C-alpha positions in Angstrom: 0.1 0.4 -0.2 1.3 3.5 -1.2 0.3 6.3 1.6 2.8 9.0 1.3 3.7 11.2 -1.4 7.8 10.4 -0.7 6.4 6.9 -1.9 5.1 8.3 -4.9 8.1 10.1 -5.6 10.1 7.2 -5.6 8.7 5.6 -8.6 10.8 4.3 -11.6 9.5 4.0 -14.8 9.9 1.3 -17.1 7.6 2.3 -19.7 4.3 4.0 -20.8 1.3 1.4 -21.2 -1.2 3.8 -22.3 -2.1 7.2 -23.4 -5.1 8.2 -24.0 -5.6 11.6 -25.4 -9.6 11.5 -25.1 -9.4 11.2 -21.2 -6.0 13.1 -20.8 -4.2 10.0 -19.1 -0.9 8.1 -18.7 -0.9 4.8 -17.8 2.7 4.0 -16.9 4.6 0.6 -15.7 7.2 0.7 -13.4 8.4 0.1 -9.7 7.4 1.7 -6.0 8.8 0.9 -2.8 7.7 -2.0 -0.5 7.0 0.3 2.8 10.4 1.7 3.8 12.2 -1.1 2.4 14.7 -0.9 -0.2 13.0 -3.2 -2.0 10.8 -2.5 -5.0 7.5 -4.0 -6.7 6.1 -3.9 -10.1 3.3 -1.0 -10.0 0.9 0.2 -12.3 0.2 4.4 -12.0 -2.6 6.0 -14.1 -2.4 9.9 -14.2 -5.7 11.5 -15.4 -6.3 15.3 -15.3 -9.0 16.1 -13.1 -12.5 17.7 -14.7 -13.0 21.4 -14.7 -15.8 22.7 -12.4 -18.7 25.0 -13.7 -18.8 26.2 -10.1 -15.3 28.0 -10.9 -15.9 29.4 -14.1 -15.8 32.8 -13.0 -12.4 32.8 -12.0 -11.2 30.2 -14.2 -9.6 32.2 -16.8 -8.0 34.8 -14.6 -6.4 32.2 -12.9 -4.4 31.2 -15.7 -1.2 33.0 -15.2 0.6 31.4 -18.3 -0.5 31.2 -22.0 0.7 30.6 -25.3 -1.3 31.0 -28.7 -1.1 28.3 -30.6 -2.8 30.1 -33.6 -5.3 32.5 -34.7 -7.3 32.8 -37.9 -10.5 35.1 -38.5 -12.6 35.1 -35.5 -10.7 31.8 -33.9 -8.1 31.5 -31.3 -6.3 28.3 -29.5 -4.0 28.7 -26.7 -2.2 26.5 -24.3 -2.3 27.2 -20.7 -0.5 26.5 -17.5 -2.2 26.6 -14.2 1.5 25.7 -12.1 4.8 25.8 -14.1 5.8 22.6 -16.0 6.9 21.8 -19.4 3.3 20.8 -20.3 0.3 23.3 -20.4 -2.5 22.0 -18.1 -5.4 23.4 -20.6 -5.9 24.0 -24.0 -8.2 27.0 -24.7 -10.4 27.8 -27.8 -11.9 31.2 -28.2 -14.6 32.3 -31.1 -14.6 35.8 -31.0 -16.9 37.5 -32.2 -19.4 34.4 -31.7 -22.5 34.1 -33.6 -25.9 32.4 -32.6 -24.8 29.8 -34.9 -21.7 29.3 -33.1 -23.9 29.3 -29.9 -26.2 26.8 -30.6 -23.6 24.8 -32.3 -21.7 24.4 -28.6 -24.7 24.0 -26.6 -25.7 21.0 -24.7 -28.3 19.3 -26.7 -30.7 16.7 -26.7 -30.2 14.2 -30.0 -32.6 12.7 -32.3 -32.3 10.2 -35.2 -34.2 11.5 -37.8 -34.7 9.9 -41.4 -33.7 11.9 -44.6 -35.8 10.5 -47.5 -34.7 12.3 -50.9 -37.9 14.0 -50.6 -37.5 15.6 -47.4 -33.8 16.4 -48.3 -34.9 18.5 -51.3 -37.8 20.0 -49.6 -36.3 20.9 -46.1 -32.5 20.2 -46.2 -31.3 21.4 -49.4 -33.0 25.1 -49.0 -31.3 25.0 -45.1 -27.9 24.2 -46.8 -28.1 26.7 -49.9 -28.9 29.6 -47.2 -25.5 29.6 -46.2 -23.1 31.2 -48.5 -20.1 29.5 -49.6 -17.7 32.3 -48.4 -19.4 31.8 -44.6 -16.4 32.3 -42.5 -15.4 29.1 -40.8 -12.4 26.9 -39.3 -11.7 25.6 -42.5 -11.9 28.1 -45.2 -9.8 30.1 -42.4 -6.6 27.9 -41.4 -4.5 28.9 -43.6 -1.3 28.4 -41.5 -0.4 24.7 -42.1 -1.1 23.7 -45.5 0.5 20.1 -46.1 1.8 19.3 -49.8 -1.0 17.1 -51.5 -4.2 16.8 -53.5 -3.7 16.0 -57.3 -2.2 17.9 -59.8 -5.7 19.7 -60.5 -5.3 20.9 -56.8 -8.6 19.3 -55.9 -8.0 19.3 -52.1 -5.5 20.2 -49.5 -4.6 18.8 -46.1 -4.7 20.7 -43.2 -4.5 20.1 -39.5 -7.2 21.4 -37.2 -5.7 22.4 -34.1 -8.4 22.3 -32.1 -8.6 19.1 -32.2 -5.0 17.8 -32.3 -2.1 19.6 -29.7 0.0 19.0 -32.6 2.7 16.8 -30.6 0.4 13.5 -29.0 0.2 11.2 -32.5 -2.4 9.1 -30.8 -4.8 12.2 -31.3 -3.4 12.9 -34.9 -6.4 14.5 -36.7 -6.3 16.3 -40.3 -8.9 17.5 -42.7 -8.7 17.2 -46.5 -10.6 19.8 -47.5 -11.7 20.4 -51.1 -11.4 23.6 -53.4 -14.5 23.0 -55.2 -17.5 24.9 -53.1 -20.3 23.3 -55.1 -20.1 20.1 -52.9 -21.7 21.0 -49.9 -22.3 17.7 -48.4 -22.7 13.9 -49.4 -25.6 14.7 -50.9 -23.5 16.6 -53.6 -21.3 13.5 -54.8 -21.9 11.4 -57.7 -19.8 8.8 -59.5 -17.5 11.4 -61.1 -16.5 12.6 -57.5 -14.5 9.0 -57.3 -11.1 10.1 -58.5 -10.9 13.4 -56.1 -11.8 11.0 -53.0 -9.3 8.5 -54.0 -6.7 11.3 -54.1 -7.7 12.5 -51.0 -7.4 8.5 -49.6 -3.8 8.6 -51.2 -2.6 11.3 -50.1 -4.1 11.1 -46.5 -2.2 8.0 -46.2 1.1 9.7 -47.9 1.2 12.6 -45.9 0.5 10.9 -42.7 3.2 8.0 -43.5 5.7 10.8 -44.5 5.3 13.3 -41.5 4.0 10.9 -38.5 5.8 7.2 -40.0 1.6 6.2 -39.8 0.6 3.5 -42.0 -2.1 3.7 -44.0 -4.0 0.9 -42.3 -3.4 3.1 -39.1 -5.7 5.6 -40.3 -9.4 6.2 -39.9 -10.9 8.6 -43.0 -14.8 9.7 -42.5 -17.1 12.2 -44.0 -19.6 14.1 -41.3 -23.2 14.2 -41.9 -24.7 16.9 -41.2 -21.6 18.5 -41.2 -21.0 21.7 -39.1 -19.6 23.3 -42.0 -21.2 22.8 -45.6 -18.0 22.9 -47.7 -17.1 19.1 -48.1 -14.3 17.7 -46.4 -12.8 14.4 -44.8 -11.6 14.1 -41.8 -8.3 11.8 -41.4 -7.6 10.3 -37.6 -5.1 8.0 -36.0 -7.3 4.7 -35.7 -6.5 4.5 -32.3 -8.2 7.8 -31.6 -11.3 6.5 -29.9 -14.3 8.1 -28.1 -14.5 11.0 -30.7 -17.9 12.2 -30.5 -17.4 13.0 -33.9 -16.9 9.4 -35.2 -20.1 8.2 -33.6 -22.8 5.9 -35.6 -25.3 8.7 -36.7 -22.8 11.3 -37.9 -19.7 9.7 -39.4 -19.4 8.1 -42.5 -16.5 6.0 -43.8 -14.6 7.4 -46.7 -14.5 3.9 -48.2 -17.6 3.3 -48.1 -18.6 6.4 -49.5 -16.4 5.5 -52.5 -17.9 2.0 -52.7 -21.6 3.4 -52.5 -20.4 5.5 -55.6 -18.5 2.5 -57.8 -22.0 0.9 -57.3 -24.0 4.1 -58.6 -25.2 4.7 -62.3 -22.8 6.3 -64.8 -25.3 9.0 -65.0 -27.9 10.1 -63.0 -28.4 10.4 -59.3 -26.2 8.6 -57.1 -27.1 5.9 -54.4 -25.8 8.6 -51.9 -28.8 10.8 -53.8 -31.1 8.2 -53.4 -30.9 6.6 -50.9 -32.5 7.5 -47.3 -29.8 8.9 -44.5 -30.1 7.9 -41.3 -28.4 10.6 -38.9 -28.9 12.6 -35.3 -29.9 15.9 -34.7 -29.4 18.1 -31.7 -32.1 20.1 -30.8 -30.3 23.2 -31.0 -29.5 22.5 -34.6 -31.3 25.0 -37.2 -33.0 21.7 -39.1 -34.2 20.0 -35.5 -37.6 21.4 -36.0 -39.1 21.0 -39.4 -37.2 17.4 -39.6 -39.0 16.6 -36.4 -42.0 18.0 -37.8 -41.3 15.8 -41.1 -41.0 12.6 -39.0 -43.9 12.6 -37.6 -46.1 13.3 -40.9 -44.3 10.4 -42.1 -44.9 8.3 -39.4 -41.7 7.6 -38.2 -42.7 8.7 -34.6 
């Protein structure tokens, strides 16, 4: 039994068993002393950062003495913060300023509802909602010009970028890249046809190449997926380390594997609507989403609920 700080400080690290970017925890294997003797025994130590309490919200930012900016683009800024002296930051701070009503809705706690979007509901409800957003709407994708990786095809169909809010740029286990198309006419999965297969396969190929060249990750070490509904209607593909688990955006009801999307398009006719344009898509919507109320009413009309 370990009962003192002094004993903990005598821990001798042998190796790291696990590094969990979701819970911000390290699990370590090493040796700890037995009582007051010079003998030691094998020990496993898990270190996890504690959760932030809402009760301290008012004084939280003023209590962070040291910060360092990671990056700032347009209305988005990212910082590391140190609550105490040390080599590693204690917190990561994301700031949106000025924030719009859309941002407020997105980051508010939401109850989720599963909806069934038929091609007719897409044409009547969803497509008008999407087209109401101008393609030039400022967002974290179009504004993040600071770290563009070499990639894409010779026709410059897409580029690879790292969205720093999701990745601290050092922990490979939480590697998170985005491939962003230059074609603003592709707003979502529903716009994809068989003609887009070369673009999607180039994203898959270039994503694997960059991850291997820069971080030594083989193509089988990556999970590539597309959101529907996405946060922003400028087509993009998420590329993460396959070991990165627990991220909400990778759950069923939002994420569609890039390989599966390519396969569906390969099975689509050469002319006319693709399978993705003809199928019913089932996904979750938060009650703060702009589509929530009209889609909820449509589900009731069609007898889904």
